[in-house]
C-alpha positions in Angstrom: -71.8 8.8 -20.4 -72.2 8.8 -24.2 -70.9 12.2 -25.5 -72.5 11.5 -28.9 -76.0 11.8 -27.4 -77.9 14.0 -25.1 -78.9 12.3 -21.9 -82.6 11.3 -21.8 -83.5 13.3 -18.8 -82.3 16.4 -20.7 -84.0 15.5 -23.9 -87.4 15.2 -22.2 -86.9 18.2 -19.8 -89.2 20.5 -21.7 -91.4 18.1 -23.8 -92.6 14.5 -23.3 -91.2 11.5 -25.0 -94.6 11.1 -26.8 -94.5 14.6 -28.2 -91.0 14.3 -29.4 -91.6 11.0 -31.0 -94.8 12.2 -32.8 -93.0 15.4 -34.0 -90.0 13.4 -35.3 -92.2 10.9 -37.1 -94.4 13.5 -38.7 -91.9 16.2 -39.8 -90.1 15.6 -43.1 -88.1 18.9 -43.3 -87.9 20.2 -39.8 -86.1 18.6 -36.8 -86.5 19.1 -33.1 -83.3 20.8 -32.0 -82.7 20.5 -28.2 -80.8 23.5 -26.9 -77.1 22.9 -26.4 -77.3 24.3 -22.9 -74.9 26.6 -21.2 -75.2 30.4 -21.3 -75.5 31.1 -25.1 -79.1 32.2 -24.8 -80.3 29.5 -27.1 -83.5 27.6 -26.6 -85.1 24.6 -28.2 -86.4 25.0 -31.7 -87.5 23.3 -34.9 -85.0 23.8 -37.7 -84.9 23.0 -41.4 -81.8 23.5 -43.6 -81.8 24.0 -47.4 -78.8 24.1 -49.7 -78.3 26.8 -52.3 -75.8 27.0 -55.2 -75.0 30.7 -55.3 -76.3 34.2 -54.4 -78.9 34.2 -57.2 -80.2 30.7 -56.1 -80.4 31.9 -52.5 -82.3 35.0 -53.5 -84.7 33.0 -55.6 -85.4 30.3 -52.9 -86.0 32.9 -50.2 -88.2 34.9 -52.6 -90.4 31.8 -53.1 -91.0 32.0 -49.3 -91.7 35.7 -49.5 -88.4 36.6 -47.9 -86.4 39.5 -49.4 -82.7 39.9 -48.8 -82.0 43.6 -48.0 -78.8 45.4 -49.1 -77.0 47.3 -46.4 -78.1 50.9 -46.7 -75.7 53.8 -47.0 -74.6 55.0 -43.6 -75.2 51.6 -41.9 -72.3 49.7 -40.3 -71.8 45.9 -40.8 -71.6 44.5 -37.2 -68.1 43.1 -36.3 -68.0 41.3 -32.9 -64.4 42.3 -32.4 -65.1 46.1 -32.6 -66.4 48.3 -29.8 -69.1 50.7 -31.0 -70.3 54.1 -29.7 -73.8 54.6 -28.4 -74.5 56.7 -31.5 -73.6 53.8 -33.8 -76.0 51.3 -32.3 -78.9 52.2 -34.6 -76.7 51.9 -37.6 -75.4 48.4 -36.9 -76.5 45.6 -39.3 -75.8 41.9 -39.1 -74.6 40.9 -42.5 -74.3 37.6 -44.3 -70.6 36.8 -43.9 -70.0 35.7 -47.5 -72.4 38.4 -49.0 -71.3 41.4 -46.8 -73.5 43.8 -48.7 -76.6 41.9 -47.6 -78.3 41.8 -44.2 -79.2 38.5 -42.5 -82.9 38.1 -42.8 -83.3 37.1 -39.1 -86.9 37.4 -37.9 -89.4 37.3 -40.8 -93.0 36.3 -41.4 -93.9 33.4 -43.6 -97.6 32.6 -44.0 -98.2 35.0 -41.1 -95.9 32.9 -38.9 -92.8 34.0 -37.0 -89.7 32.3 -38.5 -86.1 33.0 -38.0 -83.9 32.8 -41.2 -80.2 32.6 -41.0 -77.9 32.3 -44.1 -74.9 30.1 -43.8 -72.1 29.6 -46.5 -73.9 26.8 -48.4 -77.3 26.6 -46.8 -79.9 28.6 -44.9 -81.7 27.7 -41.8 -85.4 28.2 -41.0 -86.0 28.1 -37.3 -89.4 28.0 -35.5 -89.8 28.5 -31.7 -91.7 30.7 -29.3 -95.0 30.7 -31.2 -96.9 30.3 -28.0 -96.6 33.4 -25.8 -94.1 33.1 -23.0 -92.2 30.1 -24.4 -89.2 31.9 -26.0 -86.8 29.0 -25.1 -89.1 26.1 -25.6 -91.1 24.6 -28.4 -94.8 23.8 -28.2 -97.5 22.2 -30.2 -98.2 25.6 -31.7 -94.6 25.6 -33.1 -95.1 22.1 -34.5 -98.3 23.3 -36.3 -96.3 26.2 -37.9 -93.8 23.6 -39.1 -96.5 21.5 -40.6 -97.9 24.5 -42.5 -94.4 25.4 -43.8 -93.7 21.8 -44.8 -96.8 22.0 -47.1 -95.2 25.0 -48.9 -91.8 23.1 -49.2 -93.7 20.1 -50.7 -95.5 22.3 -53.2 -92.1 23.8 -54.2 -90.5 20.3 -54.4 -87.8 21.4 -52.0 -87.0 17.9 -50.7 -84.1 17.9 -53.3 -82.6 20.9 -51.5 -82.6 19.5 -47.9 -79.2 19.9 -46.2 -79.0 16.6 -44.2 -75.7 17.5 -42.5 -77.5 18.7 -39.4 -78.8 15.3 -38.7 -75.4 14.3 -37.3 -75.3 17.1 -34.7 -75.8 15.9 -31.2 -78.5 18.5 -30.4 -80.5 17.4 -33.5 -83.1 14.8 -32.5 -82.8 12.8 -35.7 -83.4 9.2 -36.8 -79.6 8.8 -37.3 -78.7 9.6 -33.7 -81.8 8.8 -31.8 -83.4 5.9 -33.7 -85.3 4.8 -30.5 -87.5 8.0 -30.9 -88.5 7.1 -34.4 -89.9 3.6 -33.8 
C-alpha cells in the first residue's frame, strides 16, 4: 500500500472518476480535497489557499471578497480547547485567529450569495466549499463545483493567481496534479 496516496476505491467512494477528473482539469484555484477519514467530522470539500503578508494584507484581501474580520467584543471569551467552560460561558465563546487573538475566525460566510467557510492560518487563508446541495454536508457535488467556478471568476478579476499557496498540493488528501497525475490526463 502506498502511504503517499489515497487508495482508488476511497477516492471514488463519493464521486466518480469522471467527475473528479473534470473538476481537477477545470479548477485553477480550488482543489478537490478527499476527507482524511476517521472520526474528526470532516467531509470532502473544495479548497483554495491564498497567501497574505501581514494583518493589513489579510484584511484587504478578505474585504475584496466582502468578508470582514470582526474584533472580539468586550465580554466575549477566546475559546481555548484546554479549558473547561461553564454553561453560562458558552454564548460568550469565540474562536479566534491564533496569531491575531483579538480577531474572530470568519468561519461560515457568504460570498456572492454562496456558502463558503473561511479559515485564517498563520501565512495563508483557506476558502472551503462543500454542502451546497441540501443533505450533502460531508460530500461535494456538482453544485459545489459551480460555486467554485463562480468564485474563481472573482479570483481571476482580482489577479489572485499570484497569491495562491501551492503547499496544499503535496498533502495526501488533496487530489492534485502533483500526487495524482493520472486524474489530470
